[in-house]
C-alpha positions as a printed NumPy array, in Angstrom:
array([[ 0.992, 60.723, 50.879],
       [ 4.08 , 61.637, 49.413],
       [ 7.151, 62.838, 51.162],
       [10.053, 65.104, 49.551],
       [13.304, 64.744, 51.761],
       [15.815, 67.392, 51.076],
       [18.628, 66.381, 53.405],
       [20.146, 62.894, 54.722],
       [18.666, 63.469, 58.343],
       [14.77 , 64.304, 56.782],
       [15.045, 61.445, 54.341],
       [15.854, 58.896, 57.414],
       [12.9  , 60.508, 58.937],
       [10.536, 60.036, 56.134],
       [11.649, 56.701, 55.301],
       [10.458, 55.796, 59.141],
       [ 7.186, 57.768, 58.848],
       [ 6.538, 56.3  , 55.332],
       [ 3.994, 53.633, 54.927],
       [ 3.693, 50.729, 52.064],
       [ 1.053, 53.313, 50.125],
       [ 3.353, 56.078, 50.565],
       [ 5.955, 57.257, 48.409],
       [ 9.076, 58.687, 49.056],
       [11.004, 61.236, 47.225],
       [14.495, 62.953, 47.745],
       [17.097, 65.199, 46.744],
       [20.268, 64.159, 44.991],
       [21.872, 65.543, 48.379],
       [19.823, 63.259, 50.528],
       [21.658, 59.567, 49.678],
       [25.273, 59.105, 48.418],
       [25.203, 57.911, 44.959],
       [26.455, 54.66 , 46.35 ],
       [23.4  , 53.999, 48.088],
       [20.808, 54.802, 45.487],
       [20.951, 51.59 , 43.724],
       [19.987, 50.026, 47.507],
       [16.95 , 52.658, 48.019],
       [15.794, 52.47 , 44.189],
       [12.383, 50.326, 45.28 ],
       [11.67 , 52.626, 48.014],
       [12.89 , 56.164, 47.105],
       [13.201, 58.471, 43.916],
       [15.67 , 60.646, 43.774],
       [15.746, 64.191, 41.74 ],
       [18.862, 65.382, 40.245],
       [18.396, 68.637, 42.216],
       [19.668, 69.952, 45.504],
       [16.964, 71.863, 46.367],
       [19.387, 74.756, 47.827],
       [21.306, 77.807, 46.202],
       [20.001, 80.26 , 43.883],
       [17.806, 77.74 , 41.731],
       [16.379, 76.378, 44.749],
       [12.693, 77.587, 44.912],
       [12.084, 76.993, 40.88 ],
       [13.846, 73.56 , 41.299],
       [11.491, 72.636, 44.306],
       [ 8.316, 73.916, 42.382],
       [ 9.024, 71.746, 39.684],
       [ 9.725, 68.82 , 41.93 ],
       [ 6.289, 69.403, 43.092],
       [ 4.586, 69.025, 39.943],
       [ 6.45 , 66.13 , 39.157],
       [ 5.442, 64.48 , 42.18 ],
       [ 1.931, 65.644, 41.734],
       [ 2.094, 64.434, 38.209],
       [ 3.3  , 60.885, 39.304],
       [ 0.856, 60.456, 42.283],
       [-2.316, 62.83 , 41.721],
       [-4.711, 63.9  , 44.571],
       [-1.854, 62.405, 47.031],
       [-0.814, 65.22 , 49.516],
       [ 3.045, 66.243, 49.252],
       [ 4.983, 66.937, 52.547],
       [ 8.078, 68.534, 51.769],
       [10.967, 68.755, 54.333],
       [11.356, 72.379, 55.729],
       [15.197, 73.303, 57.135],
       [16.871, 76.568, 58.227],
       [18.031, 78.667, 55.524],
       [21.576, 79.012, 54.731]])
């Protein structure tokens, strides 16, 4: 399974749920830049925040990217209240 976390809480939840066979991706807003190196082995970080005017297009592009990297896997995307 592939997890896409948008927020820090979503990333924490994804990391708790993910098994050794799963993959976790996240938005740039989900993890502070200073912590990215430490998570590099566990998490792929997009340069997008997935919020604001471009969110829908960025999210669709991210899903395609994850599907390209992990063909045949289910992609779970964190949903959060709209702004």
